[in-house]
N, C-alpha and C positions, 0 to 999 in steps of 0.2 A: 357271402363272398362274392366279389366281382372275378370276372373270368381270369384277368392276371393274377389273382390273390389264389384261387385255385390251381391255376396250372402250376405256379411255382410253387407252392405247398405239395404239390403230389409230383414234384420233379424225379422222385426216386424211379418211378413207374418208366419216365422218359428215357432216364440213363440207361434203363434194364432193355428197353428196346433198342436204344442206339449199340448197346453191348452185343444184343442179339444180332444186329446188322453189323457189327464189327467181325464176328465170327463168320458171316458170310463173304465180307470183304477181304479177311485172310485167306479163306479157301479160295477167292476168284484169283487173288496175286499169286498164290503158291501154286494154283496150277495152271496160271497163265503162261507160263515162259515154258513147259512141255509144251503145250499146245501150239505156241509160235513155232518152235523147233519141228513138231510134228507137220505144221503147215507148209514150213520151208523146204521139206523134203519131197514134195510133191510139184506138179507143173502151178501154172497161175490159179488154177481151180482148188490148191490144195489149202490154200490159206483161208478161202471161204469156206470151206467144209469144217476145219480147224475150229474156226472161229465159232461157226455155227453150233457145232457139238460142246464147245466151251461154255458158251452162252447158255445154252439149253441145261446143261450140268448145274452151272451156277444157278439158274431159276429153278432147278428141282430143289436143290438144298434150301434154297431160301424159302421156298414153298413148303417144305419139310417143317423147317424149323418154327415158321408161321403158323402152322396148323398145331403142330404139337406143343409149342411154347407160346408163341405170340399170341394165341387165343386167350390163353388163360392170362396171360400178363393184360392183355386188353380188359378182360372180365375184371381183374382185380382192380385197375385202374377206374373203370366205370364205377365198381363199389364206392371207391373211396370219393371220386368226384360227387356222386350222388349223397354220400354222407356230408361232405363239406359244404353243398349248395343246400341241403336241407336242416343241416343242424349248425351250421357256422363254424364248425370244429374239426377237428382230425385227430386220430387216435395217436399216440406216442409212437407205436410200432405199426406202420401201415401195413407192412407186407403180412405180418400175421393177422391183422384185422382183416384185410381184404382176402387172405387164404380160407379164414373162418367164414365170413358173409359168403363167398362164393360156394363152399363146400356145403352149407346150411341152406342156401336157396336152390342149387341145383343138384346136390346130393352126389351126382357124378359128372365126370367130364363129359360123358355121352349125353346128358340129358340138355346140358349147355349147348353143346354144338348143335344140337337137333333144334333146339329155340332160335340160336343164332342164324342157323342155315334156313329155316323156314321164314324168319323176319328178312332176311336177306333177301331170299327168292321171292318174296311177296312183293317187296317193295321195288324190286327190277320189274317184275311182271306190271306193277301198278305204273311204274315209270313210262314203259313202253305202251300202255293204255292210257295216258294222259287224255287223250282228245275223248277217248269214252268216258274217262272220269268227269271231264266238262259236260258232258252230255247227261250223263246218268245223276250225278253229285251236285247239281246247280246250286243246293244250298249251302254248299259248304265255302266259307269266306276266301276270296282268292284264288280259286282253282282256273278261273278263266284268265286271272292274271298270270299263272302259272303256265299254261298251255300256250300262251303268245310268248314267253319268255324264251330265252335263248336255252337249249336243252344242257348245255355246261353248266349253267347257273343252277338248273334244277338238278344236273347230276349231283353236285357239289352236296345240296341240300339232301337229297335222297342217300347221300353215301353214308350218312352218320343216323340214319334213322334207327338202325340195330342197335346203336350204342344208347340212344335216348330210349328206346324200349327197353332194353335191359335195365337202365339204371330205373326204369318205372316197376320194373319185377323185385327190384329190392326195396322199395317203398311200400309194396303190396305182399309181404310174406304171408299175409293169411289166405292168401288163395293158390292155385297153380300159376307156375312160372308161364306155362302155355297161355293161361288165361289172361295174366296180366300182359304178357307180351302183345296178345291181339287186341287188348284195350288200350295198350301203347300206341300201337300202329295207328288206330280210329283216332286218338287223341292227337297224334301228329298230323294227320290230315285234317282235322277240325281247325288246326291251327298255322296252316299253310301262310296266310298273309305276313304274321309277324315273324315266323321262323324264317322264310325265304329272303325277307329284307336282311338279315343277318347273312344268309348264306351268298345274297348278291353281291355286298361290300366285300366280302372273305375270297369271292372266287379271284378277283383281280390280283389280290395278294398273293394266291396261290400261282397264278399263272407266273408272275413276275419272280416269285423265290423259287420254283422248281426250276424255270429257266437258269436262275443265277447258279443254282445248286449242281446243275448239269454243266455250265458254261466254265465256270471255274476250276473245276476238277480237269475237263477236257484240255484247257491250255495249259495247265500245269503238267499232264499227262502227253500232251502233244509233243511238248518241248523235248522231255525225257524220251520218250518212244522214238522219236526223230534222231535223236542223237544215238540211240542203240539201233538204228535200223529196223525198229518194229513197225508194221503197219499200223497207220493212224486209226484203223477201222477197231482196233483193239481199246485204243485210247478213248473212242466214242462209247463204245459198249462198256467199258470199265468206268465211265464217267456216268452213264446212264443207271449203273449199278450203285454208284455211290450217291447219286442223287435220289434214287428210289428210298435208300436207306434214310437219309436225311430226312425225306420228305415224310416216311413212315413214322420216324422218331419224335421230330419237332413239330413239323405243319400239321401233321394228321392229328397228333395230340392235342394242339393247340385248337385245332378246330372241333375237334370232339368235344371239347372242354365247354368253348364257344356255345355250340348247338345245345350242348346238355345243359348248361345253366339257363339259356333260353327256354328250353324245352321245360324244365323244372320251375320256371316262373308261370307257367300256363297251365301246367297239366293239373295241380291240386284243384283249381277252380273250373277247369273245363267240364261241362254237362254233358256227357257222351250222347250224341244221336243215335240211338239204339239201332234206325234202320240202316246205319251205314255198314253195321255187320254183313246184312245180306247183300248189300250193293257191292261191296268190296269182294265178298265170296265170288260174285258173280266174275268180277273182273280179274281174279288172280285163284288159280287153284291152289297155290302155296298158302295163301292167306286163310283159303277154306280148310286146309290140312290143319293149319296153326288153331284156326278158330274151334274146328271140331274136336281136336285134341284137348284144347283148353277145356271145352265142355265136359269130355270125358273125365279128365282129371279133377276137376272141380267137383263133380259127382263122389269121387273117393275122399275129397276134403272135407264135403257136407257130411260123408257116412262116418268119417273119422271119429 
């Protein structure tokens, strides 16, 4: 399936992500006016304190929901995208199938969280050490190109490594999820040249869409809040929340699908350069933890 087809056929997960964001937006709107009122009671600094506390509170609620609900939604979406790309079809009840795949692959939510955090942490560390990667991993195609590229473009590509690696774990249910995730990171770094081309093109679209997702709500709320006598800073912050929700639901989901499609096209035919494990372990203690955990878990699989 092509990216557009996979995205449209897995829209259930996009709508669920949007519904999750809608809960955050509703909470932000309900709590907005009490904070505006509290801020108006003080002097000039009262409004600043009120909006700061309000924004932090909304951010905490958003973070809580993303951690305990959004993560599982993402895992289910990744499972269905992997199924669509590798088999060309999707089950009739995607939600039930996704729940079954995630529970079978990771057994508990804690295992999924552990794998995802280690992959994300490893990628973050590897991003910061890209210059060292260029020095140590000269055999990997495209690394020099990456290092010289704008960091923003690199960040877009790396931001979806964990989803690609999680998708790879579903392809290899015969081995430890930690082992598959470590293999997935290595495969990703071996295919930088192709994967970064897709990220480079999409970055410009992300910048434009993200700006419009903030600007349009801001213009709307600015007019309403000005008529109500509410400080325009609240309109700006509320627009940031809306933009974050729209980006997380639609833009990030589409980019995830696009990067996973590209990744799944090259992953099956990639011959892993095994010396990269040691080199990446030197660059990232998170990757080393992921790799070591995979080795330990794999021994259990072998003895089972």
